[in-house]
N, C-alpha and C positions, 0 to 999 in steps of 0.2 A: 912830398906826396900829397900834402894836405891842400896843395893848388890843384890836384885833379879834380875835387869836388867841385869846382866852378867852372871846370872847361864844359864846352859842348860835347854832346855824345860824338859829333862828327870827328872833333881833335882827338876825342880819346881813341876812338877807332884807328885814326890816322897814327896816333902815337904807338898802338899795339902793332899796327901793321909795320911801322919802322923798327920794332924792337926797343923803343924807349920805355914802354910802358907794359908791365906783366899783368895780365887779366887776375892773377891771383892776388897780386899786391893791390891792386886797383879795387878788388872786392872787398879786401881785408880793410881798407881805408875806410871804404863806405860804411861796413859793418861796425866799425869802431867808432865811427862818428854817430851812427844810430844809437849805439849802446851807451855813449856818453851824453847824448843831447837832452836838456831839460823837456822838451817837448816832444820826445820819442812816442810817448804813449798817446798824444795826442794826434799825432801823425800816421803813425803804423799801428793796425789792429795786431799783427803778426808779423815777425820777421822769420825768413827762413833760411838761415845761415847755414846749415848742411846742405840744402840744395843749391844755395849760392855758390858756396866754395867747390863743389863737384862740378857744377857748370864752369867756374872759372878755370879750375884745373884742366878740363877737358879744352877749353878755348886757348890756354896757354900752351898745349901739347900741339894743338894745331897751329897756331901762330908760329912756334919753332920749328915745324914741319913744313911750313909753306902751304898749309892746306884750309886757311881762313875761309869761312863760309859766307862772308860778306862783309861790308864796311863797318857793322856794328858789333862784329863777332868778339864777345869778351866784354862789352859795355854793360854795367848793371843798371836795371831800371826797376822801377816799383809798378805795381798792379792795383787799381781800385778793387776794393774787397766785394766786387760783384762778378769778377772773372774766377770761373771755378778752377781750383788747384787740387790736384790729386793728393789725398790724404792730409790736405790742409783746409781749416774752416772757412768757409766763405758764406758771410751772415748778410751781405747787403746793407748794413748800417741798420739792422733792424732786429730787435727782440724776437720778432716773429719767426726768424731762422737761426735763433740760438742753438749752438751745437751742430749745425749742418756742416758735413764734411763730404765733399763730393770725391767720386772714386776714379776721376779723370780731369785732365786740364780742359779749359776752354780751348775751343779751334785756334782763336788768334794766338793764345799762349802756346800752343803746340807749334805753330808755324814760327813764332819768335824765337822758341827754344831751338827750333832747327836751323834758324839763321845765327844762332850763336849768342843771343841777348842772355845776359843772366838776371835771373828773379831774385831780388833782394827781399820781398815780402808785399803785404796786403796794406792797401791805405784807407783810412776812415772816408766815410763820405755821408752826405745826406741821407735820412733815412729812406729807404727803398729808392734813392737817387729823385725824389720828387719834390725838390725845392733847389731854386737858383741861389740861395743865400750861404748856405754851408754851415748851417746852424744845425747841430743835433744833439739834444740835451739827452737822449736815450741811451746813446752810446759814447761820442766823444766831437767835440766841436774842434776841429783843426784850426792852427793860427794862421791869421794872415801875415804876412812877410813883416809887417809892422809890430806884431805881438797878437795878444788874445784879446785886447778890447772890443775889436771889430771884426767882422767875420771875413772868411777867405774866399767866399764866394763857392757855388756848389753846382752840381753835386759832387764834382770831383776834387773836393777842397783838399784832401790829403795828399792827391797826386800832385797838385801844386805846391803845397808846403814841403813835399819830400824834395822836390827841384830847387824852390828859393831859399832852403835851409842847408842845401848842399847835403841831401841825403839820398839822392839818387841822381843818376846823369839824366834822366827823364821819368815821366808818369804817363802810365797808359791809363787813360780815362773812357767814360762813355758820354754821350752827348744827344739829348732827347728833345731839349728845348733851349740849349745853352750850357751844358753842364760841363762841357770842357772850356768853352771860350770864356764863360763869366768868370772863374777861377783864374784862367791864365791873364786875362785882362787886368783884374784887380790886384795880380800879383806880379804884373809887369813882365810876363813871359809870352812865349808863342803859343797857342793852342789851335789845332786843326780839327774841324769837323768835316767828315768825309760824306759823299752822296750815300744814301742809304742804299744798304745792300753791297757796298763794295767790299766790306769786311765781314765775315761771317760772326753770326750772333750764337752760333751754338755753344752751349756752356756758358753763357752770360745771362745772369739772373735779369729778367726783363722789367721796364718799367712800362713801356708802351711799344709793343712791337712793331707798329705801323711807322714809329718814328724814331727809335733806338738806332745810334751809330756808335761806332768805335774810334777813338783819336787819340793823338799823343799831346802831351803838354811838355814842353821843351824850351830850349834856349835859343833855336834859330830855325828858320824855314828849311835848311837844308837837313836839321835833325829830324823836322817833322815829315819831311819828304823820305829820309832813308827808315825812319821808323814805320812809316805806314807800309813802305815796300816789305819790310820784314814781317810784319803782321798779315800781309798778304801773300808772302811767298813769292814775290815778284823781284825785278830789279828796279832801282829807284830811276826815275828819268832825269835826264841832264836839265838842269835850271836854267841855263842860257836862254836869254830872251825873256820877253819881248823886247824890241828895240823901240825907243821913242819916236814918234809919239804913242805913249801908252792911253788907251782910250778908257777912261774912268767916268762913272756916272754918280753923283750925289743924290740919293733919293730921299725926297722932301717929305713923302707921305707916310705918315704915322712916327717913323723911327727917328725923326727930329724934333718931336713934340716933347715939351717939358724936359729937355736936356738941361742939367745943371751948368753952372758956372764953368766948373774946371774941365768937364769931358768937352764942353763945347769949345772952350779956347783951345785945349789940346787938339781937336779935332780940327779947327781952324789952322792952327799952326801946322798941322801934318799935311793937310791940303797945299798950304803954300809952299812947302818943301818938294811935295810930289809935282806941283806945277814948276817949280824952278828945276827940278831935274829932267822936264821936258814931257810930262803927262799933260793931255788933253783932258779937262775936267768940266762935265757938263752937269747941270741940275734937271732932274726929271721928275715928274708927278705920276703915280699910277694909282689913280682912286680907286680902282677895283680891289686893291689889297685889303682894304679895310674889310672887305667881305670875307676873307681868310681869317682875319682875327676874331670876325663874330662868331665862327664856328669852333674855335680852338677848344673851348672847354668842354662841349660835350665828347669832341673826337678823342682828346687826351684822357678824360676821367673814365670814359666807358672803355678804352682800350686798359688802362690801368687796373680798372676795378674788374674785369674779366680774367685777368691771370691772378690778381692778389685776394680776391673776395673771401675765398674758403679759409686762407689764412688769417684774415683780418676778422672775419666773423667768429673764429675760433677764439681770438684774443683781442678783442678789440681795445682792451685797456693797457695793452702792451706799446700801444703807438702814441708818439707825440701829438698831441690833439689836433694842430694845425694841418699835419700831413694826414690824419684820420679823415679831417673834413674834406680835405682835398680829393683824397682817392675815393671816399665812398659817396661822393656826388655822382660818380658814373653809375651807381646802382639806379638812379632816377631817369637817366637818359634814354628817351625812346628809340627804339631801333629804327622807326621811320627817319628821325629827326638826324641819327648817325648816317644813315645811308645817304639823305639829302645834303648832310654836311660834307661828307666826300665828294659828292657831285660837284658841290660849289667849290671846293678847293683844287678838283681837278681843273674846272673852268679858270679859275685864277691863275693857276700856274701856267696855263697855256697864254693868258693875257700878259702875264710878266716875263715868261720867255721871248714873246714877240717884241716887247717893249724895251728888253735889254740886251737883244742879240747883238747889237753893233759894239758893244763894250767889253773890255776885257775883264773887268770887275765892277761891281755896284759897291759903294763905300758908305760907311756910317760909323758914328761912335760905336763900340761893342756895346758898352752899358750906358745908359742915360744918366746916372748917379754914381757916386762914391761908396765905399762898403759901408753899411751902417753899424752901430754899436751893437755889441752881443746883448747887453743889459738891457736896453730897450726893447729890442726884438722879444726877447724872454717876458718883458713886463707889460707889454702893449699888444693885445693880437691883431688889433686893427693896423697896427704899424707894419706888423709882421707880413700881414697880407698885401697891402700897398707895396712894400718894399720889395716883396717878392714877386708880385706882377711886374711890376717896374723892371727891376733887374733883367729879368728875361723876355722883355718885350721885344728888343732890337735882335737878340740872337734867336729868339723863337721863329723869327720870319723865314731864316734858312731852312729849319727842319720844316714848316709848313709847306714850304715851296721846293723842297728836297734839293737844296742848293749845297754845294762843298763850300765851306767859309773858314777863312783864316783871321785870327786877332793877332796884331802886333804891337808891341809896347811903343808909346811916343815919345817917351822921355819924361811925360809928367806923370807921376805916381798914381797908379790905378786908373788910369785913362787909356784904354786901347783904341786902336783903328782898326776896323773890321773891314775885310773885303769878301764879297760874295760873288761865285762865279755861277757857271752854268751845270745843270744837272749832268753828272756823269763824266765832266770834264774836270776833274780834280787835279790832274796834272797841269792843265794849261792854267788853272788859278795858282797853283805853287809856283809856277814861272813867274807870273805877274806878282805875287806877294813877294818873291826873292828880290824882285827889282824894287818893289816898294821898300823893303827893309833897307836894301843899298842907299836907296833915296833918304830914309829917314835917319840913316846912321846913327841908331841908338845903340850905346855898348850893351854887350849880353851881360 
């Protein structure tokens, strides 16, 4: 049974459908592993065994009766602690929300439950989800897959750790600037950022409501596809296609600057494998993209400050100082500059769409560098700021331009390959990512 912990969510669902895996036994296996794990309290804020077992028992009965609700009915997953859970604390990784207990589930959790997914519990995250590093000295800093010396990436750090340590079949996270894809890349799993608005945000504690998205961290593109469908309340698309030559573009503007040796070498090797599998790969420049990055700060911080300001001004000392500094910068954003920034961003989105419409995906290293050490981030505020901005630089592009994006493991530790699709064409991107996953042929 312990082998179940390392299977894809898709394979677990197929085992349940075939009668080879009982959802109750599967859930008990995960709960026992969580309870015994030395990193349990660094990964999970709260475990929900009563809910999990009740949901597993219902899934088991449906399986025996031939009434399964979908391909993942009975599969246990974790939830980032900013998705509301009825009667269970949801505190968004911050002392500002200590003791907050919502009275109903977030809408995506309601849909996932209706699809038969089993809720194992809530995972730690970066404070208010406002950092890509995964460091949170105010609550807990989840481990990287190699241990606790380096950060796991954030803000969905606990979600990634729950998967790589075999404590959930998948983790459900959120992505505002890279919060699904950075921890997925640094922990060598798959992460999927959806187009903004595809999945509902009702009952999700916000960071920046104009950029927030929901997405899974998991072991395969098929997992990401089926999980997204469950969160949406839809049927997963067929991932067959495209057929070679797949049209890929390497973006050279901004995202290839200052990429360190390991991610650059991993990216080059991945591109060679994609070409060998039949992809047509073209290098492109989009100079206008620099204008989007120039307006990032005001757009993000003003949005975050608008929601969080009353809580922060009431308890400013309850926050990690670097997080406080970032979000409080929104107080100083001029309304005219904010409106002008959005006008700029809309123009750049149109330019980007025209420049990339001929390609199935635009590719780049997911993160320009490797995960930094926890202690140096704590000791050196300048290092924290520099590393945080760098780790989110490439992933943020998809949020700014409202693109779906997938990160895939390359086989080089902590070095992901990111594929960015076209706004609203999430399923097309998932098909391309599934093709690339087969071409890269990296074991789960």
